[in-house]
Legacy VTK file of the C-alpha trace (Angstrom):
# vtk DataFile Version 3.0
C-alpha trace
ASCII
DATASET POLYDATA
POINTS 430 float
-17.459 -0.561 -33.773
-20.142 2.076 -33.220
-20.779 0.904 -29.655
-17.068 0.968 -28.899
-16.630 4.487 -30.244
-19.640 5.764 -28.282
-18.351 4.133 -25.104
-14.825 5.472 -25.483
-16.007 8.975 -26.425
-18.440 9.047 -23.503
-15.695 7.949 -21.139
-13.291 10.589 -22.449
-15.908 13.327 -22.021
-16.633 12.233 -18.431
-12.986 11.926 -17.436
-12.180 15.228 -19.133
-14.914 16.869 -17.077
-13.499 15.411 -13.872
-9.936 16.336 -14.797
-10.820 19.865 -15.823
-12.695 20.554 -12.581
-10.020 18.695 -10.603
-7.344 21.447 -10.547
-9.891 24.234 -10.261
-11.242 22.945 -6.958
-7.966 21.479 -5.763
-5.988 24.652 -6.331
-8.437 26.511 -4.132
-7.090 24.374 -1.282
-3.453 24.533 -2.372
-1.096 26.171 0.110
2.336 27.582 -0.610
4.150 25.723 2.147
3.974 22.621 4.280
2.494 23.340 7.712
1.372 21.855 11.002
-1.846 23.422 12.288
-4.500 23.112 14.942
-6.978 24.830 17.215
-6.577 25.284 20.963
-9.940 24.898 22.636
-11.911 23.210 25.390
-15.128 21.887 23.941
-16.674 24.787 22.049
-14.687 27.355 24.008
-11.639 28.579 22.109
-8.391 29.576 23.819
-6.570 32.545 22.243
-2.976 33.676 22.913
-1.716 30.196 23.819
1.810 29.660 22.492
2.542 26.560 20.413
6.048 25.587 19.268
7.306 23.044 16.723
10.719 21.359 16.997
12.452 18.963 14.625
13.867 15.509 15.382
17.059 17.129 16.735
14.943 19.077 19.262
15.700 22.367 17.502
12.790 24.801 17.512
11.763 25.700 13.968
8.626 27.737 14.647
6.411 29.296 17.293
3.016 30.984 17.161
0.251 32.239 19.427
-3.257 30.919 18.832
-5.463 33.576 17.280
-8.813 34.957 18.351
-10.397 31.867 16.806
-7.973 29.601 18.663
-6.250 28.565 15.446
-2.510 28.369 14.875
-0.384 27.286 11.922
3.396 26.851 11.755
5.387 26.226 8.524
7.830 23.295 8.480
10.745 22.770 6.077
9.810 19.335 4.756
8.890 15.752 5.506
10.070 14.239 8.779
9.334 13.866 12.485
8.343 16.906 14.549
7.388 17.614 18.152
4.537 20.049 18.790
4.474 21.612 22.278
1.646 23.564 23.915
3.523 26.159 25.980
0.484 28.107 27.187
-0.618 30.009 29.116
-3.968 28.259 29.599
-6.966 29.901 31.259
-7.615 29.193 34.925
-9.249 25.800 35.383
-7.989 24.412 32.057
-5.173 21.861 32.233
-3.711 18.962 30.285
-5.663 15.815 31.045
-4.036 13.403 33.512
-1.978 10.854 31.635
-1.733 13.048 28.537
1.131 15.325 27.538
1.657 18.868 26.388
3.860 17.447 23.627
2.662 15.615 20.515
4.973 13.815 18.081
3.921 14.186 14.455
5.327 12.226 11.520
4.830 14.129 8.271
5.235 11.518 5.518
3.246 13.113 2.706
2.874 16.583 1.264
-0.232 17.847 3.006
-0.835 19.858 6.153
-1.040 17.962 9.442
-3.631 18.788 12.095
-2.651 18.387 15.762
-4.799 18.540 18.880
-4.163 18.521 22.628
-6.165 16.690 25.282
-7.470 19.377 27.602
-9.690 19.225 30.664
-12.070 22.009 31.600
-13.515 22.812 34.996
-15.880 19.837 34.733
-12.765 17.619 34.441
-14.091 15.841 31.361
-11.408 15.199 28.735
-11.881 17.250 25.593
-10.109 15.715 22.612
-9.339 17.790 19.582
-9.150 14.673 17.482
-11.638 12.588 15.595
-13.602 9.926 17.402
-12.621 6.278 16.974
-15.319 5.455 14.439
-14.539 8.588 12.407
-10.845 7.704 12.235
-11.727 4.129 11.239
-14.111 5.422 8.551
-11.391 7.682 7.162
-8.967 4.751 7.073
-11.560 2.716 5.174
-12.083 5.511 2.621
-8.311 5.790 2.230
-8.260 2.026 1.669
-10.893 2.422 -1.044
-8.718 5.019 -2.768
-5.596 2.844 -2.594
-7.570 -0.184 -3.778
-8.926 1.690 -6.793
-5.426 2.833 -7.765
-3.943 -0.645 -7.353
-6.784 -2.035 -9.475
-6.221 0.647 -12.113
-2.516 -0.188 -12.285
-3.112 -3.962 -12.277
-5.723 -4.358 -15.036
-3.178 -4.189 -17.842
-0.968 -6.776 -16.128
-3.913 -9.159 -15.896
-5.095 -8.510 -19.480
-1.628 -9.076 -20.952
-1.291 -12.325 -19.031
-4.762 -13.370 -20.143
-4.190 -12.943 -23.882
-0.485 -13.875 -24.126
0.345 -15.894 -20.998
3.176 -13.444 -20.244
3.916 -12.419 -16.658
5.143 -8.903 -17.424
7.472 -7.688 -14.678
8.027 -4.449 -16.601
4.402 -3.443 -16.058
5.318 -1.738 -12.775
7.747 0.523 -14.625
4.946 1.501 -16.998
3.188 2.807 -13.890
6.249 4.880 -12.975
6.606 5.980 -16.615
3.192 7.653 -16.599
3.916 9.558 -13.399
7.337 10.738 -14.631
5.938 11.877 -18.000
3.146 13.862 -16.292
5.689 15.459 -13.935
7.955 16.303 -16.894
5.102 17.941 -18.795
4.045 19.928 -15.741
7.527 21.202 -14.878
8.988 21.843 -18.341
6.025 22.900 -20.461
4.162 24.610 -17.636
1.013 22.473 -17.674
0.064 23.454 -14.141
-3.213 24.421 -12.511
-6.115 24.314 -14.955
-3.771 22.950 -17.659
-2.723 19.938 -15.583
-5.423 17.628 -17.092
-3.651 18.043 -20.435
-0.476 16.678 -18.824
-2.429 13.672 -17.513
-4.010 12.947 -20.906
-0.660 13.270 -22.698
0.955 10.960 -20.120
-1.783 8.370 -20.716
-1.267 8.650 -24.482
2.503 8.289 -23.983
1.831 5.175 -21.906
-0.292 3.715 -24.691
2.486 4.520 -27.153
4.990 2.759 -24.906
2.808 -0.350 -24.882
2.546 -0.233 -28.668
6.328 0.085 -28.983
7.058 -2.789 -26.602
4.646 -5.163 -28.367
5.675 -4.093 -31.868
9.413 -3.938 -31.198
10.148 -6.582 -28.555
7.483 -9.009 -27.392
5.611 -9.459 -30.669
8.698 -10.467 -32.710
9.965 -12.716 -29.911
6.576 -14.405 -29.586
6.409 -15.014 -33.346
9.839 -16.669 -33.076
8.205 -19.163 -30.699
10.065 -17.959 -27.611
8.544 -19.546 -24.513
6.671 -17.511 -21.921
9.384 -18.274 -19.353
11.985 -16.701 -21.648
9.684 -13.749 -22.331
9.237 -13.294 -18.587
13.025 -13.104 -18.171
13.089 -10.495 -20.953
10.445 -8.485 -19.079
12.541 -8.613 -15.893
15.535 -7.238 -17.790
13.322 -4.592 -19.383
12.020 -3.593 -15.945
15.569 -2.998 -14.677
16.454 -1.065 -17.844
13.413 1.215 -17.560
13.894 1.691 -13.813
17.481 2.855 -14.151
16.723 5.013 -17.164
14.153 6.763 -14.977
16.830 7.091 -12.261
19.302 8.620 -14.731
16.747 11.111 -16.027
14.675 11.775 -12.920
17.343 11.419 -10.231
17.042 9.769 -6.826
15.179 12.599 -5.081
11.397 12.195 -4.761
9.366 14.990 -6.355
5.768 16.112 -6.161
3.368 17.685 -8.606
3.599 21.435 -8.104
-0.107 21.926 -8.791
-1.182 19.795 -5.819
1.783 19.828 -3.459
-0.009 20.785 -0.245
-3.722 20.724 0.448
-5.793 21.120 3.551
-8.524 18.606 4.283
-12.075 19.015 3.027
-14.805 17.494 5.174
-17.655 15.497 3.711
-19.580 14.548 6.828
-17.185 12.585 9.052
-14.791 12.001 6.131
-11.894 14.430 5.728
-9.648 14.148 2.687
-7.694 16.558 0.482
-9.802 17.754 -2.449
-7.607 15.933 -4.936
-8.392 12.579 -3.275
-12.112 12.952 -3.976
-11.342 13.537 -7.655
-8.823 10.678 -7.754
-11.449 8.279 -6.388
-14.015 9.539 -8.919
-11.614 9.285 -11.887
-10.354 5.814 -10.913
-13.874 4.501 -10.324
-15.132 5.973 -13.620
-12.220 4.430 -15.502
-12.744 0.985 -13.974
-16.465 1.032 -14.788
-15.690 2.106 -18.366
-13.133 -0.684 -18.797
-15.712 -3.158 -17.521
-18.269 -1.917 -20.058
-15.632 -1.981 -22.794
-14.882 -5.631 -22.096
-18.548 -6.625 -21.935
-20.294 -4.456 -24.525
-17.865 -3.910 -27.413
-16.441 -5.999 -30.222
-12.901 -5.300 -28.998
-13.801 -6.509 -25.509
-15.367 -9.668 -26.944
-12.197 -10.277 -28.970
-10.033 -9.849 -25.875
-12.114 -12.326 -23.896
-12.161 -14.787 -26.788
-8.369 -14.657 -27.262
-7.900 -15.018 -23.515
-10.119 -18.134 -23.423
-8.791 -19.901 -26.533
-6.482 -18.108 -29.024
-6.667 -20.872 -31.648
-10.462 -21.003 -31.597
-10.651 -17.194 -31.658
-8.420 -17.059 -34.747
-10.460 -19.723 -36.514
-13.557 -17.624 -35.783
-12.121 -14.709 -37.753
-10.628 -12.686 -34.893
-7.309 -10.994 -35.648
-5.339 -12.285 -32.646
-2.238 -10.149 -33.243
-4.331 -6.989 -33.552
-6.215 -7.869 -30.353
-2.953 -8.443 -28.486
-1.691 -5.078 -29.736
-4.798 -3.332 -28.396
-4.379 -5.097 -25.055
-0.827 -3.774 -24.769
-1.925 -0.244 -25.678
-4.914 -0.241 -23.314
-3.036 -1.931 -20.455
-0.080 0.441 -20.687
-2.349 3.509 -20.910
-4.211 2.398 -17.766
-0.881 1.796 -16.009
0.220 5.342 -16.867
-3.057 6.782 -15.572
-2.679 4.750 -12.376
0.914 5.936 -11.983
-0.104 9.575 -12.373
-2.846 9.215 -9.759
-0.455 7.416 -7.381
2.093 10.185 -7.895
-0.571 12.725 -6.925
-1.311 10.952 -3.641
2.317 10.195 -2.752
5.516 11.278 -4.505
7.087 10.574 -7.884
10.316 8.637 -7.526
12.382 6.217 -9.571
11.479 3.239 -7.361
7.715 3.821 -7.256
7.068 1.043 -9.764
9.159 -1.430 -7.811
7.294 -0.562 -4.609
3.863 -1.230 -6.104
4.868 -4.347 -8.072
4.185 -6.735 -5.193
0.762 -5.212 -4.577
-0.139 -5.531 -8.265
0.841 -9.186 -8.396
-1.055 -9.795 -5.166
-4.153 -8.108 -6.627
-3.995 -10.082 -9.882
-3.390 -13.378 -8.070
-6.099 -12.745 -5.495
-8.700 -11.715 -8.064
-7.922 -14.542 -10.493
-5.120 -14.703 -13.047
-5.936 -13.342 -16.481
-9.247 -11.664 -15.638
-9.619 -7.882 -15.685
-12.535 -7.999 -13.262
-10.451 -10.164 -10.969
-7.722 -7.525 -10.957
-10.309 -4.906 -10.009
-11.705 -6.956 -7.130
-8.256 -8.074 -6.005
-6.919 -4.514 -6.055
-9.827 -3.249 -3.993
-9.386 -6.076 -1.471
-5.629 -5.535 -1.145
-5.892 -1.742 -0.825
-8.772 -1.888 1.620
-7.078 -4.490 3.844
-3.669 -2.783 3.872
-4.897 0.727 4.660
-7.604 -0.230 7.148
-5.117 -2.378 9.101
-3.089 0.748 9.944
-5.899 1.752 12.311
-4.738 -1.012 14.673
-1.201 -1.814 13.520
1.964 0.053 12.627
2.021 1.571 9.146
5.067 -0.542 8.200
3.000 -3.725 8.593
0.255 -2.853 6.112
1.787 -4.754 3.175
2.253 -7.783 5.431
-1.460 -7.669 6.284
-2.393 -7.386 2.609
-0.321 -10.442 1.711
-1.711 -12.358 4.699
-5.248 -11.623 3.465
-4.263 -12.876 0.011
-2.850 -16.122 1.427
-5.947 -16.790 3.551
-8.335 -16.226 0.634
-6.248 -18.365 -1.731
-6.231 -21.191 0.809
-10.025 -21.171 0.638
-10.285 -20.416 -3.101
-7.009 -21.295 -4.881
-8.184 -20.006 -8.279
-8.780 -16.503 -6.879
-11.989 -14.638 -6.161
-13.191 -14.500 -9.775
-10.893 -17.151 -11.230
-12.160 -20.365 -12.809
-10.933 -23.669 -11.459
-9.097 -25.598 -14.186
-9.986 -29.228 -14.780
-6.939 -31.464 -15.038
-6.818 -34.883 -16.631
LINES 1 431
430 0 1 2 3 4 5 6 7 8 9 10 11 12 13 14 15 16 17 18 19 20 21 22 23 24 25 26 27 28 29 30 31 32 33 34 35 36 37 38 39 40 41 42 43 44 45 46 47 48 49 50 51 52 53 54 55 56 57 58 59 60 61 62 63 64 65 66 67 68 69 70 71 72 73 74 75 76 77 78 79 80 81 82 83 84 85 86 87 88 89 90 91 92 93 94 95 96 97 98 99 100 101 102 103 104 105 106 107 108 109 110 111 112 113 114 115 116 117 118 119 120 121 122 123 124 125 126 127 128 129 130 131 132 133 134 135 136 137 138 139 140 141 142 143 144 145 146 147 148 149 150 151 152 153 154 155 156 157 158 159 160 161 162 163 164 165 166 167 168 169 170 171 172 173 174 175 176 177 178 179 180 181 182 183 184 185 186 187 188 189 190 191 192 193 194 195 196 197 198 199 200 201 202 203 204 205 206 207 208 209 210 211 212 213 214 215 216 217 218 219 220 221 222 223 224 225 226 227 228 229 230 231 232 233 234 235 236 237 238 239 240 241 242 243 244 245 246 247 248 249 250 251 252 253 254 255 256 257 258 259 260 261 262 263 264 265 266 267 268 269 270 271 272 273 274 275 276 277 278 279 280 281 282 283 284 285 286 287 288 289 290 291 292 293 294 295 296 297 298 299 300 301 302 303 304 305 306 307 308 309 310 311 312 313 314 315 316 317 318 319 320 321 322 323 324 325 326 327 328 329 330 331 332 333 334 335 336 337 338 339 340 341 342 343 344 345 346 347 348 349 350 351 352 353 354 355 356 357 358 359 360 361 362 363 364 365 366 367 368 369 370 371 372 373 374 375 376 377 378 379 380 381 382 383 384 385 386 387 388 389 390 391 392 393 394 395 396 397 398 399 400 401 402 403 404 405 406 407 408 409 410 411 412 413 414 415 416 417 418 419 420 421 422 423 424 425 426 427 428 429
């Protein structure tokens, strides 16, 4: 008990430190409006007074600006969508658009952060100057983005794997627990005013609400049904119905329009060597990684973790050894739901909060749990990282709409080689 309390308290102190510093640094990068920006230059030579215009998908101009003395320009846009950025000029003598390139760039703004745009210019030496990252830098950024997505998928999937491990239940409602955490955090931010430096309180309260939801579901629905000897197939059907109920309750309350957290709506990129991410993404990676490491230590070094692993391996033997199986299952529901809520909040920070966000991540969570090995928390971590890394990195070569297809293809290939999953244990039959 003492080890568990020290581990949990140490984790809370570390995460609190990350969360508290999170909005302080992130808000320093927070803009008031969504923009498209760039710098007009040839190599190190900047080009001032060059006009740049932005038009929407209907070819209606929505903004125009001259590049400043530093060559920079920035034009506000009304929202997400497709835009065309045009370099009107004038350009200095001897500077032209590279052959084969265009003075127009199409930009798809699909998330709430500023977009940087560059033009391919040629100076007097006729060497193309690209105001974009090199190939290896773009690939590295895709890989880091894949790491972030993988950590969040793993964070959201651990509870699903733990619940299956100790009860044998495939809980389809787990995805809605992810959405629940994001919606609660958004509610606390917008109604109570937990913005800026107070936003970590909203995250912690959302995680606690998620744990309370898990407690309520086990105490009020799944526990009584399990004690009445309902089969896991029947319980799975109950979880499917519960998932639809929760999803449409979120729709009724939240509405169909996607929303974003006001505290971190728009952020410019922060460079760390060749890596450029919004400030919030660095903190999200740190918080998710810290949480996963803490969960791993909890499972390996505490009495509660030992009980969870024992119940997962053999419930009857665990009970005969003096372990309170029902109490262990209750803690698994609380911990798994709390982690799902934390994952949902972090996903909402990187994307948007919407009523279908749980449904959209459900397939990835099942893929992660299956790939890593059913019923193992560490398998969910490894599987989530593999799925996120494969899906995001594939967008470097393929269309963004194909990334989930690539993730599932990777899962199928690995399972063909290792059917029990990466960390799963092959069962002996007969």
